[in-house]
N, C-alpha and C positions, 0 to 999 in steps of 0.2 A: 504494500500500500504506500503510495507516494504522498509524503507530507500530510499525515493524517490530521493534523490540527489546523489545516488551511482555513483561515477565517472567511466568513461570507463576503467581506469587503473585497477580497481578491478574486471573486468569481466574475465572469464576464457580465457586466451590468446590463448591457443591451439584450442579453439572452434571459437571464433570470429575473431582471427587473424592467421589463418592457414598459414603455409608456402606455397609458390607458386611463380609464375613468377611476381606477383604483389608486390607493396610496400605498407605497412601500415603506416598511421600516423593520428594524430588528428588535426582538424582545429577548430578555434573558430568562431562562427557566431550566431547572434541573441540571445545572452545571454546564450549560451550553447556551449559544445564541442562535435564535431561530428567525429566519426571514418570513414575514407575512405580507400578504396583500389584502387590503381591506376596503370596503365600501359601505356607505349607508349608516343609518342610526336606528337603534331599536334593540330588541332582544338579540343576543349574540347567537349566530349560527356559525360553527367552525367546520371547515371542510378539510378532509384528510385524503391526500392522493394515494394512488397505488403505483405499482411497477408496470412499465418503466417510465414513469412520468414525474412531474413535479407540480407545484401549486397551480401552474398555468392551465392544467387540465380543467379547472373549475371556472375559467374566465366567463363562460356564459351564465353560470349559476350565480356568480358574484353580482352581476348586473341585475339579474332577475330577482334575487333576494333583496338587494338594496332597494329596488323599485317597489317591492312589496312591503317595505317598512321594517326590514331587519338590518342589523349590523352583521354583514357577511365578511368573514375572515377565512382566507385560505393560507395554510402554513406549509412550508417545506419541511418534511420530516428530517430528522437527524441524518446528516451525511448526504443530503440531496439538495439540488437547486442552490439557493443562497444561504442555507443553514450551515452550521459548523460541521466539519468532518472530524469526528473524535475517534481515537483508536479503539474504543470499546463502548458498550452501552446499547447494543442493537438487539437485545432480547425484547420480546413484546411487553413485558411488565415495565421495563425502563422506558421504552418508547411511548407507552401509554402515559407514564408519568411526565414525559415531555409535553404531551398534549394537555393534560390537566394543569401542568405548570404554566403553560402559555395562557390558559384561561384565567388563572389567577393573576398573571402578570398584566393582563389586559384590564384588570380591575373589575372583572365581572363575577357575579356570584355563581353563575352556572352557564351552560351553553347547550344548544341542540347540536349534537355531533352528526356529521354526514361523512361517511367514509366509503371509499371504493377500493376493492381488491385488498392489498395490505393495509391501506387506511381503514377499510372496513373491519379487518381483524383487530386493529388497534382500537377502533371505536367500540366494538363488543367488549374488549378487555377493559377499557377505561370505564365503561358503564358498570361493569362488575366490581372493579377495584375502587372506584371513587364515585359511588352513586350520587352523592350530594352535589357533585359538580356537573352532572349530566341531566339536563332537563328533558330532552327527548333524544331518540336515536334513529338514524336512518342509515341503512347499510346497502350498498350495491355490489353485486357480483362476488359475495363472500359469505359463506356460512359461519355460524357461531364456531369459535375455536375448537370446542369439543366435537362438534359435528364435522368440522374439517378434518380433525385428527382421525376420527372414526372412518370417514369416507376414504381418506388417503391410505389407510391400512387395510380396509376390508372390502372396498369396492374396486374391482379390477379395472373397470372402465374409468373411474375417477383417477386411479393411480396412473393410468396411461395418459389421461388428459393433463395431469399435472407432472408429466415426465420432465419438464424443464426444471422443476424444483429439485428433482433427484439429480439432474445434471449439474446443478449449482453446488453440489457437495464436493466436487473436485477442487483442489487448491489451484488458484491462479488462472487456470485455463478458462473458466467462464468469463472472468474479467477481460481477458485478451480477446475472447470471441465477441463480447459486447462492444468493445471499442474498435475492433478491426474495421478497416474500410470506412472510417468516419461513422461508426455506429450502424452499419448496414443491417446487422441482425435485429436491432431495435425496430427498424422499419418493417422487416419481415414479420416479426412477432405481432406488431400492431395490426398489420394487414391480415395476418392469419387469424387473429383473435376477434376481429371485427365482423359484423354482419355485412349485408349488402351495402349499407351506407358507410363506405370507407372514409376515414379522415382524408382530407386532401393532402397533396404533397407538401404544402407549406407547413401544415401541422406536424406531419411525420418528420420533416426536416428539423423542426424545433426540438423534438425529442431525441433525434439522432445527435444533435449538437450537445444537448444537455448531458447525455450519458458519457460524453467524452471529456467533460470537465474533470480534471485530475481527482482521483479517489472516488468519484461518484459510482462507478460500476462496482467497486469493491463494497462500498457502504450499502448500495442497493441490494446486494446479494446476501450480506451478512444476516439479516433477519430470517431469511429462508434457510440458511445453514443452521441457525439455532433451532428453528422449528423442527427440522429433521434430526439433527444430531442429538437433541435433548430428549427425544422420544423415550429412551430407556434410562436417561440420567435422572438423578434426584431432583435437579432444578426443573426439568421438564415435567416430571411426574407431579411435583408440587404445584407447578403452574396449572396443569390440567385439573388438579383438585380445586384450586382457587376458582377456576372457571365454572365450577358447579354452582357457585352463587348465582341465583337467578337475576336476570335483568328486570328491574321493577319500574321502568319508565316506558311510556308509549313508544312502540318501535315500528318503523316502516321498513320493510324488506323489499328491495328492488332487484330485478334480475332480467337479463335478456334471454329470450327463449332459444336463441341460437348460440349462446355462450359455449365455445368449445373447450374452455379452460376449466371452468367451474360448472359442473353439470347441474341442471335444474334440480334433479333428484337429490344431489348433495346439499344444496342450499335450502331446499324447501322444508326440511325437518327442523330448522333452527327455532321455530316457535315454541318448542318444548322447553327452551331455556328462558322464556320470557313470561314473567308473572305480571303482566300488564297488557293493555290493549296492543294487539299485534296485527299488522296489516301486511299482506303479501300482494305484491304487484308484479306481474309478469308482462314484460314488453315484447309483444310479438314482432319477430323479424329483426330484432337487435341482438348484437353479440356481447362481448365482454365489456364494452365501453358505452353503455347506454346514455350516459350524460354527455358524451361527445357525438355519438352517432345520431341522436335525436334530442338535442339540448332543450328544445321547446317543450316536448312531451315530458321529459324528465323534470324540468324546472316547474312546469305546471303542476305535476303530481306532487312534487315536494312542497311547493308553496301552499297548495290546497290542504295538504296534511298538516303542515306546521300551523296553519290558521284554524284548523278544525278543533273546536272546543270539545268535541266528542269523538276522539280518534278511534274508538272501538267500533264505529260504524263500518 
């Protein structure tokens, strides 16, 4: 890993802090500094990106939520985008503490968490670990951590669908593959994982460039290495037990019907871990990135649910 403590200020500003209707700044939390983009005023809604993306994946939702009367904040996870690259701290419990620490640093009593892919995994985790800081929960393209673990170990089709995660367990090789040819593999993954509404070339190029920022590929892979390597270790077993704590906030679960990475069957059973109103929404014809493939439909669903005083309906 090259220069693991590279501060956010040294990242290419034009890429990770593009001009737009949002405001960029850094906040300190949990021993690191995190880059955020924010818009609007009102109740806080925090967006958590997945792999292989960074905060910018939520650009459409930031505007939609700000227009709807919310304070919309998208953060770069540890080691990605404009946030600090630290030498350690990439287990989900610590990453979830990054998220809740940012909520506190923003001076808010709580937040509605919206997470996609790895960000969804961390949103589930934060809701279980720090329930007082999570007002509502919305997760896209990711089952509950216990459901994910079970599916990866017992469902042959899900094991095959998540084969890239097993490939990440090799040392150094995955990092070199992700950054080779200016991030060509990232473009391939995004196109393979999307439905018919593929992101345009400009969007894909942005993610290719972002993964090539020094140390980003390594930091992006480390959470997945922990998720697999800890399966039989005491820390992984303890984390799995902690995730038995039920989620007790209203939860919206969003999924693309054509998602080839996280099967609908794997995600759909997550409601058993929620002891609160739980709403399942399947987007027909969309793949692993529903918030980018059809941002209007995704944002409309999210805003409607966040404003619904009776989310059990």
